[in-house]
C-alpha positions in Angstrom: 0.0 0.0 0.0 2.8 2.4 0.9 4.4 1.7 -2.5 1.2 2.8 -4.3 1.0 6.0 -2.2 4.6 6.9 -3.1 3.9 6.2 -6.7 0.8 8.4 -6.7 2.7 11.1 -4.8 5.3 11.1 -7.6 2.9 10.8 -10.6 0.1 13.1 -9.6 2.1 16.4 -9.7 3.5 15.3 -13.1 0.0 14.7 -14.4 -1.0 18.1 -13.1 1.8 19.8 -14.9 1.0 17.9 -18.1 -2.7 19.0 -17.8 -1.6 22.7 -17.3 0.6 22.5 -20.3 -2.1 20.9 -22.5 -4.6 23.6 -21.4 -2.2 26.5 -22.1 -1.1 25.0 -25.4 -4.8 24.7 -26.4 -5.5 28.3 -25.3 -2.5 29.6 -27.2 -3.5 27.9 -30.4 -7.2 28.9 -30.4 -8.5 32.0 -31.9 -8.4 34.1 -35.1 -5.1 35.4 -36.5 -5.0 39.1 -37.6 -2.1 41.1 -39.1 -1.7 44.5 -37.4 0.8 47.1 -38.6 3.2 48.3 -36.0 5.7 51.1 -35.5 8.3 52.2 -33.0 10.2 49.0 -32.8 12.6 48.4 -30.0 14.6 45.2 -29.8 15.6 44.1 -26.3 18.1 41.7 -24.9 17.9 41.8 -21.1 18.3 39.0 -18.6 14.5 38.4 -19.0 15.0 37.2 -22.5 14.9 38.3 -26.1 11.9 40.3 -27.2 10.8 43.1 -29.5 8.7 46.0 -28.1 6.5 48.0 -30.5 3.4 50.2 -30.8 0.3 49.0 -32.6 -0.6 51.2 -35.5 -4.3 50.2 -35.5 -5.7 51.3 -38.9 -8.4 53.9 -38.8 -8.3 54.8 -35.1 -6.0 57.4 -33.7 -7.6 57.1 -30.2 -6.2 53.6 -29.9 -2.6 55.0 -30.1 -3.3 57.4 -27.2 -4.3 54.7 -24.9 -7.8 56.1 -24.6 -9.7 52.8 -25.2 -10.1 49.6 -23.4 -11.9 47.7 -26.2 -11.7 47.7 -30.0 -13.6 46.0 -32.7 -11.6 44.5 -35.5 -13.1 44.9 -38.9 -12.0 43.0 -42.0 -11.6 39.4 -43.1 -8.9 37.6 -41.1 -6.0 37.9 -41.3 -6.5 41.2 -43.2 -7.4 44.0 -40.8 -9.1 46.8 -42.6 -9.8 49.0 -39.6 -10.6 49.1 -36.0 -13.7 50.8 -34.5 -14.7 52.0 -31.1 -17.0 49.4 -29.4 -20.5 50.8 -29.2 -22.6 49.3 -26.4 -25.4 47.1 -27.8 -23.8 46.9 -31.2 -22.5 43.4 -32.1 -18.7 43.0 -32.7 -17.6 39.7 -34.2 -13.9 40.3 -33.4 -13.4 42.1 -30.1 -10.0 42.9 -28.6 -9.9 43.9 -25.0 -7.3 45.5 -22.8 -5.6 43.2 -20.3 -5.0 45.5 -17.4 -3.0 42.8 -15.6 -0.7 42.4 -18.6 2.8 43.8 -19.1 1.6 47.2 -20.3 -1.4 47.6 -17.9 -3.6 50.4 -19.3 -1.5 50.7 -22.5 -2.1 47.1 -23.6 -3.9 48.2 -26.8 -1.1 50.7 -27.6 2.1 48.8 -26.9 3.0 45.2 -27.4 5.8 42.8 -26.8 6.8 39.7 -28.8 9.3 37.2 -27.3 11.7 35.8 -29.9 14.4 33.2 -29.9 18.0 34.1 -29.7 18.7 32.8 -33.2 16.1 35.2 -34.7 17.1 38.3 -32.6 20.0 39.4 -34.7 18.0 39.0 -38.0 15.2 41.0 -36.6 17.5 43.7 -35.3 18.8 44.2 -38.9 15.3 44.3 -40.3 14.1 46.8 -37.6 16.9 49.2 -38.7 15.6 49.3 -42.3 13.4 52.4 -42.6 12.0 51.1 -46.0 10.1 48.2 -44.4 6.9 48.1 -42.5 6.6 45.8 -39.5 3.5 43.6 -39.2 2.7 41.6 -36.1 0.3 38.7 -36.2 -1.9 38.6 -33.2 -4.2 35.7 -32.1 -7.5 37.1 -31.0 -9.7 34.9 -28.9 -13.5 34.9 -28.3 -13.1 36.5 -24.8 -11.3 39.5 -26.4 -7.9 38.6 -25.2 -5.1 38.5 -27.8 -1.5 37.5 -28.0 1.2 38.6 -30.5 2.6 35.4 -32.1 4.9 36.5 -34.9 6.4 39.4 -36.7 7.2 39.9 -40.4 8.3 42.8 -42.6 7.1 44.1 -46.0 8.4 46.9 -48.2 6.7 50.3 -47.7 4.1 51.3 -50.2 4.7 54.5 -52.2 2.0 56.2 -50.1 3.8 55.2 -46.9 7.1 56.4 -48.2 5.5 59.8 -49.1 3.9 60.0 -45.6 7.2 59.2 -43.9 9.2 61.7 -46.0 6.6 64.5 -45.8 7.7 67.6 -43.9 6.2 67.8 -40.4 3.1 69.9 -40.1 3.5 72.8 -37.7 0.5 73.6 -35.6 -1.2 76.8 -36.6 -1.3 79.7 -34.1 -4.7 80.8 -32.9 -5.9 84.1 -34.5 -4.9 87.2 -32.7 -7.9 89.0 -31.4 -7.9 92.8 -31.4 -9.1 94.4 -28.2 -11.9 96.9 -28.6 -11.7 100.1 -26.6 
């Protein structure tokens, strides 16, 4: 009897770990993949590991860049993201992404992202990130509960419109009109 108790004490924790791994693997691989443009790349190599930090460049929604939203509705046909819209209460949204306030970026989780990469890919990505003539695209996996995870990164050449936008002179804010005081 003691022998079976010892065997169970050794095997049960192992079965629990296997169960947790299976559940996390299933969660990671479930959902819809979307391609999201990014900007502001920052490759890192700290003791915590290799990763790339970036800012999401959600198409069609400037408020998302300012961290003003906690939910967005993805519009398009996966994996092609046409635009994101503000979530309107009562209006259906087939592809919701929701802020994870407990995540790495807390309240900026819809603005900033982080993708962990292997050491062998880190140097290759670092060279691609330096190339200003390429556009970074992160594939995120969006799940039914609104959570999402960045899963990969790729680069494509800039379109002529993107090159023109990048090279355009900065627009200076206009000064308010001067009002004359009346006597």
